[in-house]
N, C-alpha and C positions, 0 to 999 in steps of 0.2 A: 521539559517533563509535564505532563498532563496530571493535573490534580482535581480532586472533588472537595466540595464543602462537607462539613460534619454531617449534615442531613443527607446529602447524596451518598457518603461513604458508609453511613449506617444503613441507608436503603439498600445499598449494593451489597453489603454483607448480611442483610436481614436481621440487624440487631438493633438495639436501642442505643441513643446517644451515651448514656452512662457506660455501656459495655464498650463502646467505641474509645471513650476516654480511659477506660480501665486498660484496653489493649496497649494504649500509648504509654501509660504510667508503668506497666510491666514490661515494656520494651518489645512487645510483640508487633507494634505498628508504629511507623515514623510520622510525625506531624511537621510540617513546614509552615513558615509565615507566607501570607498571601502576598500579592503584588499591588502597587499603587494604592488607591484609597482604601482598599480592604487588607492592607498589610498586617494589621492587628489580628485579624482572622486566622485561624489555623486551617491548613489545607492537608489533604492526605493523598499522597502519589498513588496513581491509578495502578502502576505496576506492583507497588506494594500491596495493594488491596486484592489484586488478582492473585498474587502469590499466597496471601493468606487464605483466600477463598478456595484456591486449589488445594491447600493442605489440610482443609477441613475435613474431618472424618470422624469415624467412631459414633459415639452417641449423637443423636440429633442435638443440636445447640452447642457442641463442643467444637472449638476450632483449635487447631494445631498450628504452631509457628516456631520456627527456630529462635532462640533466644540469642542475645548478643555473644554469649559464651559458647554457642554451638549445641547447647542442650535442647531437647525439644520439650515444650511446655504446652499444657492445654488449659484453656479458660473456658468455664462454662458460662452460658448465658441463657437466661430463662427465655427470652423472646416471648412468644405467645404461648408457649407450651409449659405445662407444669410436670414435674416429676411425681409420680404416684408413689 
């Protein structure tokens, strides 16, 4: 399984680190332990990141993903844009 660091994952999705952690805490994205000396660091499966990115839609800055219960949830992130 190919994984990315938190910085790589945030860059891949075009979001801030805080938003990445929010996605994980809300169950929209899975994180796993690293391997070897970096096993305390959290890693993010590339397949999960791709799935989340593909499901992105609607308003800019909104990502959609299936929740563990099968419902569809959206999470707004501000990125570098501001709502007027």
